[in-house]
N, C-alpha and C positions, 0 to 999 in steps of 0.2 A: 648458317654461316659460321665459319671458324677463322679467327685471325691467329696466325702463328706468332709465337714469341720470337723476337729477334733483337740483336744488339742495336746500338745507336747507328744511325745512317752515316756511313763514311763516304769519302769522295769516290772510292772504288764502287760502292753500292750505287751512288748516283750515276756513275758512268754506265754501269750495267743496266740500270733502269732506263736511262736515256736510249740505250740500244734497242729497247723493246719497241721502239717506233718502226723497226725494220722486221720484215717477215722472218728472215733467217735467224734472228736472235730470239724472236718469240718461240720459234721451233726449238732452238738450242736450249733455252732455259725453261721451256714449257710454261711460260707466263705471258700475260698481256696487261695492258693499261686500260683503266676506266677513269675518265676525267669528268669533272663537273659534279655539283651537289646532288642532282637528281640521280645520275648514274651511280655514284658512290653509295648513296643511300639504298638504291635498288639492290646493288650487289651485296651490301652489308646485311640486308634482310633476306638474302637468297641462300641457297644451299652451297654456293660456290665458296671456295676457300681463299681468303685474302691473306697475302703475305705481309703487306703493310699498307697503311694509309698515310699519305704525306699532305700537310696543309701549310699555308703561309699564316703568319701572324694576323694579317689583315682579314683573311677568311675566317679565322677563329673568332676575332672580335665581332665580325658581322653576323655570323651564323651560330657560333657556340656549339660545335658538333659534339654529340654525346658518345660517338664511337671512339675507340682507341686510335690515336694518331700521333705522328711525330711532326714537329714544326721545322720547316726549312726556310731558307731565305727566298724572297721573291725572285732573285737572280737565279737561284738553283731551280726554282719551279719553272721559270721560263726556259731553262735548259732542258727540262724533262718534257714539257708540254708539247703536244702535237698541234696546238691551236695558236693563232696569231696573238690572241688575247687569252692568256692562261686563266682558267676559272678559279685557281687557288687551291684546288684539292684534287688529288690523284691517288688511285688505289692500284696496287700491284696485285694481280689476281692469278692464282695457279690454274692452269688449264686442266679441266677434268680429263681423266683417262678415257680413251676410246672404249666404247662398249659394243658388243654385238647386239643389235636391236632388230626386232622383227617389224614387219609392216603393221601400222595401226589399222583397226577396223575402219572402213570408209576411206576418206581421201588421204593420199600421201603425195607430197610435192617433191619433185626431183628437178634440180636446176643444172642445166648443161652449159658450161663455159661462161658463166656470168662473171664479168671482169670489173664491173663498177661497184665499189664498196658501198656507195649510197643506195644503189638498187638492192643489194643483198640486205642491208639494214632495213630498208622499207618492206621487203618481203618478209623479213622476220617479224616486223610489226603487224603485217597483214595476217600471218599465221597465228600470232598471239591473239589478235582481235577475234579471230574465228575459232579459237580454242584448239589449234593444232600445236602439238608439242615438239615436233621435229621437222626438219627439212633435210633432204638428201642432196649432197653436192658432188658434182663430178670433180675429179682430182685437180683440174685446172681452174676451178672457180676461185674467185678472190678469197683470201683468208678471212674467215668469219670473225677473227679477233683483230682485224685491221681497225685502227682507231676511228676511221670514218664510218666503218660498219657499226662499231659499237655505239658511236654517237647517234647515228641515224636510226638505230633500232629503238632508241628512247627507252632503254631498260628491258626490252623484249628479249635481249640476249640471255637474260637470267632465266627465262622460262621456255625458250625454244632451242632445242638441241640441234646442232648441225652435224651431220654424219657423212663420211666420205667413202667408207668401204661398204658398197651396196650391191655387189654383183649378184648376191643370192636372192635379192628381192624380186628379180624377174620371174623366178620359178614360183613365187608366192601368189601370183595373180594372173588372171587371163585378160585383164582390162588395163591396157597401157595407152593412155591418151596423150596427145601432144598438140601444142598450139601451132597452127599453121594457117597462113593466109588463104590457102586453097582448101581448107577443111570444111566440115559440116558445121552449121550454125550451132552455137552453144544453146540456143533455144529449141533445138530439135533433138538433142541427145536424151538418152534414157539413163537413169541412175542404176548401176548394178547393185546387187545385194551382197557383195563381198568386197574385200579390200581392193582398191584401185589406185592407179598411179597417174599423176598429171605431170608431164615433162614440159618445162619451159626453157627455151633456148634464148641465146642472147639476141639483141635487136639486130646486130650486124651479121650473125652467122645462122641464126635459127637453130633448129635441132640438128645436130651433126650425126654422121655415122660414128659408131654402130647403133646409137640410140634410136635413130630414125627407123632402122630395120625392125625394132622391137614394137613399134606402134601398132595397136589394133584399131585405133580410130584417130583421125586428125580433126581438131576442133578449131573454129575461128569465131572471132567477135564480128558480127555483121557491121559493115561500114555504111554510115548514112551521110557523112560529110566529106571533106576533102583532105583531111590530114593524111600524110603519107604513112605514118606508123604510130604505134604507141610504145612507150618503153616497157621493159619487161615487168617492172613493179606494178605499173598501172594495169597491164594486161592480166597479170596474176590476180590482182584484186578483183577485177571484173569477173574472171572465169571462176575463181573460188566462190565469190558471192553467188553466182548463178548455180554452181553445183550444190552448194550447201543450202540453197533456198528451195531446191527441188524436193517434192515429197518422196519419202523413202519407200 
C-alpha cells in the first residue's frame, strides 16, 4: 500500500470525490471509493495505491485509526458517502493500470453481462474464498469499482483482479464450459489437465452470442426442488465448489 502526499482537502476536492459515485467519473479520474472501517483497513494493507483517506471526528474518537487521514465534517462525509448511514471513513483509491494477463492453470471464471453489482461482489468473494486471483468480465458487465460491488466483496476486491480485455484467452484452452439449464450435470463432468474456462451468464439472459458459440461443454446444476432459478452468484459458488473438489 502507498498513500500519495496531497494538500488539504478543498471544496473542489470534495466535489470531485463525490462524483466518484458515478461510473463515468470513476473512469475519468481512474479512482474509486472504499467505505467503512473493514474495507479501508483491507485496502490500506493491500498493494493498491490510496490517494487519501477521509474520516469524521466521531469515527476517529471511536476507532482511533492508525493510518494517515484527514478529518472532514459529518455533513461533508454524508455528501460523499454512497450509503444512507455513512460509516465515517472513506478512502479514495487509484485504479490499477490494466495489464495483459494469461489464463491461470486450472479454473478461470468469465462473466457475461452481469449487471447486478451485488452479484459481482459476491462472485469476487467466492473467487477469493477458493484462491482464484482473477475474474474475466465482458465489456458490458457492471463496473467492478461500483460502490455496491466494493461493499459486497467484503475486501475481496483487494485480492481478486477483474479483467476486461480477454479475446486472446479463447486460443489458450480447448475447454470452455458454460452454465446452461439444459447442460450436462456438474456431477458427471471430468476435470481437464490444462487451463479451462467457466462462463457464467446473467440470470435474465444466460450466456449470449458470441460466447455461446465458443462453448465446448454446457453444464447444469441438477434441480431437485421447485425453485425456478438460482442467481448467478449462488450458481457460481456451487459450480466452482464442485469443480475444485474434483480429483485432479
